[in-house]
N, CA, C and O of each residue as an XYZ file, in Angstrom:
544
protein
N      44.321     11.725    -34.454
C      44.931     12.549    -32.853
C      43.656     12.855    -32.020
O      43.489     12.725    -30.807
N      42.795     13.296    -32.981
C      41.736     14.223    -32.434
C      41.013     12.604    -31.431
O      41.056     12.608    -30.200
N      40.683     11.930    -31.865
C      40.008     10.475    -31.570
C      40.734     10.018    -30.180
O      40.059      9.638    -29.223
N      41.971     10.072    -30.145
C      43.044      9.976    -29.240
C      42.838     10.873    -28.044
O      42.634     10.456    -26.903
N      42.879     11.618    -28.255
C      42.425     13.088    -26.917
C      41.120     12.815    -26.143
O      40.869     12.849    -24.939
N      40.089     12.428    -27.634
C      38.906     12.420    -26.776
C      38.483     10.627    -25.609
O      37.560     10.295    -24.865
N      39.673     10.025    -26.050
C      39.709      9.052    -25.694
C      40.390      8.754    -24.346
O      40.183      7.735    -23.687
N      41.134      9.642    -24.045
C      41.981      9.704    -23.241
C      41.043     10.881    -22.112
O      41.108     10.614    -20.912
N      40.450     11.770    -22.415
C      39.522     12.591    -21.503
C      38.473     11.492    -21.186
O      38.221     11.322    -19.993
N      37.828     10.722    -22.104
C      36.930     10.058    -21.659
C      37.369      8.966    -20.457
O      36.626      8.528    -19.579
N      38.751      8.661    -20.662
C      39.162      7.774    -19.736
C      39.789      8.181    -18.347
O      40.271      7.344    -17.584
N      39.731      9.933    -18.001
C      39.853     10.533    -17.500
C      38.551     10.800    -16.087
O      38.323     10.816    -14.878
N      37.982     10.988    -17.625
C      36.567     11.619    -16.647
C      36.219     10.157    -16.329
O      35.966     10.100    -15.126
N      36.104      8.985    -16.892
C      35.508      7.429    -16.136
C      36.094      7.878    -14.707
O      35.299      8.070    -13.787
N      38.039      8.117    -14.432
C      38.830      7.225    -13.623
C      38.453      8.393    -12.422
O      38.724      8.218    -11.234
N      37.814      9.547    -12.930
C      37.416     10.796    -11.345
C      36.522     10.591    -10.748
O      36.330     10.710     -9.538
N      35.465     10.045    -12.069
C      34.072      9.732    -11.262
C      33.919      8.776    -10.343
O      32.841      8.456     -9.842
N      35.155      8.224    -10.062
C      34.680      6.882     -9.035
C      36.227      7.456     -7.791
O      36.469      6.809     -6.773
N      36.952      8.565     -8.147
C      38.160      9.228     -7.020
C      37.119      9.224     -5.129
O      35.984      8.971     -4.724
N      38.611      9.731     -4.498
C      37.828      9.570     -3.290
C      37.648     11.574     -3.302
O      38.440     12.415     -3.727
N      36.416     11.725     -2.714
C      35.521     12.413     -2.356
C      35.722     13.571     -0.736
O      35.830     12.821      0.234
N      35.762     14.501     -0.466
C      35.403     14.693      1.184
C      34.747     14.403      1.255
O      34.101     14.287      0.213
N      34.003     13.853      2.785
C      32.644     14.274      3.276
C      32.145     15.210      3.795
O      32.932     15.489      4.700
N      31.148     16.061      3.833
C      30.633     17.165      3.860
C      30.940     17.201      5.487
O      30.825     16.236      6.243
N      31.284     18.300      5.784
C      31.688     18.668      7.654
C      32.468     17.980      7.820
O      32.117     17.400      8.847
N      33.921     17.342      7.329
C      34.719     16.884      7.704
C      35.878     17.840      7.818
O      35.910     18.781      7.025
N      36.785     17.713      8.670
C      38.049     18.794      8.985
C      38.966     18.027      7.969
O      39.463     16.905      8.063
N      39.036     18.860      7.078
C      40.160     19.253      6.249
C      41.604     18.519      6.366
O      42.349     18.705      5.404
N      42.022     17.825      7.273
C      42.776     16.854      7.418
C      42.397     15.527      7.275
O      43.124     14.692      6.738
N      41.654     15.367      7.579
C      40.820     14.265      7.709
C      41.320     13.358      6.013
O      41.515     14.038      5.006
N      41.420     12.210      5.996
C      41.635     11.750      4.761
C      40.042     11.366      3.950
O      38.993     10.960      4.450
N      40.319     11.623      2.820
C      39.512     11.476      1.980
C      38.009     10.015      1.410
O      38.365      9.005      0.802
N      36.884     10.196      1.681
C      35.858      8.999      1.613
C      36.545      8.292      0.556
O      37.150      9.085     -0.165
N      36.656      7.200      0.238
C      36.654      6.634     -0.971
C      35.728      6.579     -1.933
O      35.034      6.141     -1.016
N      34.878      6.587     -3.057
C      33.304      6.215     -3.738
C      33.534      4.998     -4.309
O      34.178      4.791     -5.338
N      32.846      3.988     -3.427
C      32.211      2.818     -3.606
C      31.385      2.428     -4.947
O      30.284      2.980     -4.938
N      31.602      1.664     -6.046
C      31.502      1.783     -7.366
C      30.651      0.698     -7.691
O      30.861     -0.201     -6.876
N      29.760      0.367     -8.539
C      29.361     -1.261     -9.242
C      28.624     -0.556    -10.196
O      28.298      0.631    -10.175
N      28.383     -1.463    -11.084
C      28.558     -1.886    -12.459
C      27.011     -1.900    -12.402
O      26.750     -2.630    -11.446
N      25.843     -1.452    -12.953
C      24.518     -1.597    -13.025
C      24.157     -3.187    -12.954
O      23.590     -3.859    -12.093
N      25.037     -3.676    -14.917
C      24.125     -5.258    -14.707
C      24.873     -5.974    -13.458
O      24.809     -7.184    -13.678
N      25.602     -5.716    -12.152
C      26.043     -6.638    -11.704
C      24.908     -6.904    -10.641
O      24.965     -8.044    -10.179
N      23.733     -5.994    -10.071
C      22.458     -5.475     -9.525
C      21.714     -7.499     -9.601
O      21.521     -8.211    -10.587
N      21.571     -7.693     -8.603
C      21.172     -9.368     -8.248
C      19.682     -9.589     -8.097
O      18.937    -10.475     -8.515
N      19.453     -8.334     -7.256
C      18.051     -8.617     -6.098
C      17.882     -7.229     -5.455
O      18.816     -6.569     -4.999
N      16.662     -6.879     -5.467
C      16.366     -5.667     -4.522
C      15.078     -5.981     -3.858
O      14.320     -6.933     -4.046
N      14.978     -4.844     -2.930
C      14.155     -5.367     -1.558
C      13.885     -3.760     -0.744
O      14.727     -2.888     -0.533
N      12.495     -3.758     -0.418
C      12.376     -1.956     -0.390
C      12.265     -2.055      1.128
O      11.325     -2.676      1.627
N      13.458     -1.295      2.091
C      13.372     -1.241      3.536
C      12.215     -0.393      3.691
O      11.174     -0.982      3.399
N      11.952      1.753      4.350
C      10.891      2.169      4.540
C      10.362      2.633      3.253
O      10.789      2.091      2.233
N       9.796      3.237      3.198
C       8.934      4.043      2.094
C      10.197      4.375      1.323
O      10.188      3.859      0.206
N      11.256      5.071      1.590
C      12.090      5.753      0.800
C      13.243      4.946      0.926
O      14.049      5.591      1.596
N      13.730      3.815      0.599
C      14.363      2.960      1.492
C      14.838      1.867     -0.237
O      13.933      1.726     -1.059
N      15.629      1.511     -0.404
C      15.864      0.352     -1.402
C      17.306      0.107     -1.391
O      18.319      0.771     -1.608
N      17.021     -1.107     -1.053
C      18.837     -2.095     -0.372
C      18.971     -2.562     -2.372
O      18.006     -2.184     -3.036
N      19.871     -3.156     -2.979
C      20.357     -3.716     -3.862
C      21.420     -4.442     -3.207
O      22.297     -3.996     -2.466
N      21.080     -6.385     -3.836
C      22.475     -6.817     -4.018
C      22.955     -6.777     -4.968
O      22.427     -7.076     -6.040
N      24.066     -6.401     -4.801
C      25.190     -6.339     -6.093
C      26.086     -7.505     -5.947
O      26.706     -7.488     -4.884
N      26.335     -8.542     -6.741
C      27.243     -9.541     -7.048
C      26.706    -10.346     -5.814
O      25.491    -10.407     -5.622
N      27.723    -11.052     -4.855
C      27.507    -12.658     -4.324
C      27.378    -11.916     -2.833
O      26.601    -12.412     -2.017
N      28.221    -10.605     -2.451
C      28.806    -10.207     -1.042
C      27.988     -8.833     -0.790
O      27.629     -8.553      0.353
N      27.679     -7.917     -1.968
C      27.477     -6.474     -1.653
C      26.083     -5.673     -1.411
O      24.999     -5.869     -1.961
N      26.266     -5.174     -0.897
C      24.704     -4.340     -0.647
C      24.572     -3.297     -0.023
O      24.828     -3.083      1.162
N      23.888     -2.141     -1.335
C      24.130     -0.931     -1.316
C      22.629     -0.116     -0.756
O      21.550     -0.320     -1.313
N      22.787      0.769      0.365
C      21.775      1.080      0.071
C      21.225      2.912     -0.464
O      21.732      4.023     -0.310
N      20.084      2.449     -1.059
C      19.788      3.826     -2.211
C      18.798      4.513     -1.313
O      18.102      3.752     -0.641
N      18.588      5.865     -1.163
C      17.574      6.352     -0.677
C      16.193      7.394     -2.253
O      16.316      8.219     -3.159
N      15.762      7.068     -2.002
C      14.671      7.787     -2.518
C      14.253      9.373     -2.137
O      14.061      9.851     -1.019
N      14.195      9.887     -3.187
C      13.845     11.784     -3.326
C      11.985     10.987     -3.217
O      11.529     10.101     -3.941
N      11.171     11.842     -1.859
C       9.737     11.004     -1.512
C       9.131     10.049     -2.231
O       8.146     10.156     -2.961
N      10.123      8.617     -1.845
C       9.705      7.159     -2.136
C       9.163      6.695     -2.890
O       8.176      7.322     -3.272
N       9.500      5.124     -3.674
C       9.173      5.260     -4.361
C       8.203      4.279     -4.289
O       8.429      3.474     -3.384
N       7.173      4.061     -4.947
C       5.736      3.608     -4.779
C       5.868      2.550     -5.941
O       6.427      2.550     -7.038
N       4.939      1.443     -5.061
C       5.068     -0.025     -5.976
C       6.076     -0.923     -6.011
O       6.167     -1.953     -6.678
N       7.248     -0.169     -4.795
C       8.249     -1.111     -5.482
C       7.842     -2.262     -3.996
O       8.050     -3.381     -4.466
N       7.466     -2.414     -2.773
C       7.193     -3.559     -2.450
C       6.160     -4.738     -3.014
O       5.797     -5.625     -2.241
N       5.728     -4.709     -4.318
C       5.133     -5.552     -4.331
C       5.767     -6.364     -6.103
O       5.305     -7.216     -6.862
N       7.148     -5.402     -6.087
C       7.546     -5.049     -7.317
C       8.128     -6.740     -7.582
O       8.411     -7.502     -6.658
N       8.202     -7.020     -8.771
C       8.995     -8.421     -9.380
C      10.466     -7.755    -10.119
O      11.589     -8.214    -10.323
N       9.975     -6.788    -10.315
C      11.505     -6.215    -11.368
C      11.942     -4.926    -11.240
O      11.114     -4.289    -10.589
N      12.914     -4.231    -11.588
C      12.854     -3.090    -11.870
C      14.291     -2.950    -12.702
O      15.058     -3.806    -13.142
N      14.314     -1.684    -12.721
C      15.423     -1.390    -14.243
C      15.473      0.049    -13.041
O      14.595      0.705    -12.481
N      17.787      0.095    -13.031
C      18.038      1.119    -13.049
C      18.663      1.784    -13.349
O      19.835      1.414    -13.420
N      18.314      3.318    -13.759
C      19.022      3.817    -14.700
C      19.489      4.924    -14.343
O      18.822      5.869    -13.921
N      20.983      4.880    -14.523
C      22.040      6.052    -14.111
C      21.702      7.185    -14.773
O      21.383      7.186    -15.962
N      21.786      8.914    -13.547
C      21.187      9.848    -14.320
C      22.706     10.182    -16.045
O      23.930     10.279    -16.128
N      21.634     10.219    -16.911
C      22.632     10.717    -17.843
C      21.912      9.300    -18.707
O      21.834      9.278    -19.935
N      21.520      8.394    -17.995
C      20.766      7.149    -19.020
C      21.715      6.434    -19.524
O      21.256      6.088    -20.613
N      22.683      6.023    -19.427
C      23.733      5.692    -20.412
C      23.782      3.709    -19.434
O      24.393      3.430    -18.403
N      23.066      2.942    -20.141
C      23.139      1.687    -20.102
C      24.485      1.043    -19.776
O      25.467      1.121    -20.514
N      24.451      0.437    -18.674
C      25.577     -0.452    -18.301
C      27.061      0.429    -17.732
O      28.291      0.406    -17.781
N      26.087      1.053    -17.273
C      27.010      2.508    -16.537
C      27.009      2.002    -15.194
O      26.234      1.162    -14.737
N      28.191      2.742    -14.449
C      28.591      2.160    -13.057
C      28.077      3.560    -12.326
O      27.945      4.730    -12.685
N      27.887      2.899    -11.255
C      27.153      3.995    -10.546
C      28.141      3.570     -8.901
O      28.622      2.533     -8.445
N      28.062      5.125     -8.401
C      29.289      5.410     -7.200
C      28.023      5.647     -6.110
O      26.811      5.547     -6.302
N      28.518      5.880     -5.306
C      28.012      6.079     -3.721
C      28.088      8.458     -3.707
O      29.045      9.231     -3.661
N      26.525      8.698     -3.777
C      26.247      9.882     -4.084
C      25.911      9.823     -5.781
O      25.110     10.699     -6.108
N      26.196      9.294     -6.465
C      25.599      9.709     -7.462
C      23.862      9.410     -7.782
O      23.268      8.419     -7.356
N      23.270     10.438     -8.575
C      21.760      9.840     -8.508
C      21.439      8.251     -9.899
O      22.211      7.796    -10.743
N      20.355      7.950     -9.632
C      19.471      7.565    -10.445
C      17.885      7.187    -10.427
O      17.125      7.489     -9.507
N      17.566      6.567    -11.451
C      15.918      6.833    -11.452
C      15.333      5.182    -11.720
O      15.358      4.461    -12.717
N      14.842      5.000    -10.415
C      14.439      3.628    -10.635
C      13.195      3.313    -11.203
O      12.528      4.345    -11.278
N      12.406      2.034    -11.770
C      11.440      2.379    -12.586
C      10.877      0.949    -12.661
O      11.518      0.124    -13.311
N       9.864      0.626    -12.121
C       8.898     -0.745    -11.750
C       7.532     -0.330    -12.906
O       7.148      0.683    -13.491
N       7.196     -1.490    -12.827
C       5.934     -1.837    -13.207
C       4.910     -1.289    -12.084
O       4.843     -1.596    -10.893
N       3.870     -0.074    -13.092
C       2.736      0.585    -11.742
C       1.803     -0.304    -11.289
O       1.757     -1.445    -11.747
N       0.988      0.118    -10.371
C      -0.333     -0.229    -10.107
C      -1.272      0.180    -10.915
O      -2.023     -0.571    -11.538
N      -1.285      1.744    -10.957
C      -2.308      2.291    -11.371
C      -1.658      2.908    -12.776
O      -2.428      3.558    -13.484
N      -0.666      2.785    -13.092
C       0.023      3.038    -14.316
C       0.930      1.948    -15.379
O       1.173      0.815    -14.964
N       1.245      2.236    -16.303
C       2.507      1.360    -16.645
C       3.575      1.368    -15.904
O       4.231      0.343    -15.718
N       3.931      2.700    -15.307
C       5.740      1.945    -15.236
C       5.157      3.676    -13.629
O       4.500      4.716    -13.678
N       5.823      3.038    -12.726
C       6.266      4.021    -11.762
C       7.725      4.165    -11.511
O       8.476      3.194    -11.417
N       8.092      5.365    -11.409
C       9.711      6.341    -11.053
C       9.920      6.842     -9.930
O       9.113      7.347     -9.150
N      11.042      6.700     -9.839
C      11.726      7.128     -8.478
C      12.811      7.377     -8.259
O      13.549      6.434     -7.975
N      13.427      8.903     -8.301
C      14.365      9.040     -8.467
C      15.549      8.865     -7.087
O      15.490      9.655     -6.145
N      16.450      7.892     -7.122
C      17.981      7.308     -6.071
C      18.655      8.218     -5.565
O      18.362      9.350     -5.951
N      19.488      8.123     -4.806
C      20.916      8.427     -4.332
C      21.328      7.201     -3.447
O      20.793      6.676     -2.470
N      22.756      6.874     -4.318
C      23.113      5.475     -3.814
C      23.742      6.488     -3.039
O      24.312      7.491     -3.469
N      23.518      5.972     -1.309
C      23.616      6.291     -0.039
C      25.096      5.592      0.224
O      26.125      6.267      0.255
N      25.074      4.204      0.402
C      26.649      3.734      0.864
C      26.562      2.293      0.602
O      25.479      1.725      0.748
N      27.459      1.742      0.282
C      27.988      0.454      0.379
C      27.514     -0.506      2.383
O      28.254     -0.104      3.281
N      26.661     -1.344      2.724
C      26.723     -1.766      3.530
C      27.867     -2.582      3.873
O      28.267     -3.255      2.923
N      28.713     -2.764      5.295
C      29.977     -3.789      5.669
C      29.326     -4.927      5.934
O      28.122     -4.677      5.879
N      29.471     -5.793      6.135
C      28.818     -7.667      6.546
C      28.079     -6.795      7.525
O      27.128     -6.178      7.043
N      28.367     -6.597      8.997
C      27.434     -6.518     10.217
C      26.549     -5.531      9.778
O      25.931     -5.093     10.749
N      26.246     -5.033      8.813
C      25.053     -3.962      8.758
C      24.204     -5.307      7.782
O      23.053     -5.451      8.195
N      24.485     -6.062      6.865
C      23.749     -6.358      6.564
C      23.238     -7.555      7.294
O      22.027     -7.752      7.198
N      23.673     -8.068      7.734
C      23.712     -9.777      9.058
C      22.244     -8.774      9.484
O      21.029     -8.967      9.527
N      22.999     -7.858      9.698
C      21.524     -6.937     11.043
C      20.525     -6.653     10.652
O      19.521     -6.511     11.351
N      20.588     -6.513      9.483
C      19.071     -5.954      8.216
C      17.721     -7.058      8.489
O      17.692     -8.288      8.447
N      16.637     -6.042      8.786
C      15.873     -7.239      9.068
C      15.059     -8.262      7.678
O      14.571     -7.820      6.637
N      15.134     -9.522      8.074
C      14.649    -10.104      6.516
C      13.825     -9.835      5.857
O      13.734    -10.375      4.754
N      13.001     -8.991      6.241
C      12.205     -8.504      4.889
C      12.928     -7.532      4.226
O      12.701     -7.371      3.026
N      13.847     -6.780      4.845
C      14.714     -5.812      3.955
C      16.059     -6.216      3.261
O      16.925     -5.635      2.607
N      15.865     -7.254      3.631
C      17.241     -7.701      2.773
C      17.288     -8.616      1.760
O      16.696     -9.695      1.764
N      18.272     -8.017      0.541
C      17.792     -8.439     -0.528
C      18.645    -10.029     -1.414
O      18.189    -10.465     -2.471
């Protein structure tokens, strides 16, 4: 019985992590904004935009924008990176407004780490409007 209760609580926690949330400054009568989620394992490519901005290609058609707290050193020349959700669960899902860490091989040390927030999923028009150097 205890195992079932833990499984049910875990499922409810997982489902609530991608539940709609109200955006700051929205009127109380406005519909909530649904969080958009992806699995870390679905990330196919990445590209740095501004020094504090990273774009992820997720699956075939989706691009997410991440904003770094203080910038991400060594991203402009990185060929590989690891995206680790806060909490460190490998294979976890990340949703808009979640925090994670990007780890890349460093130029001055073995690794470089930056903390990022998953800001938003870009629309098809926004993806098409990205400069070629920013498009993953």
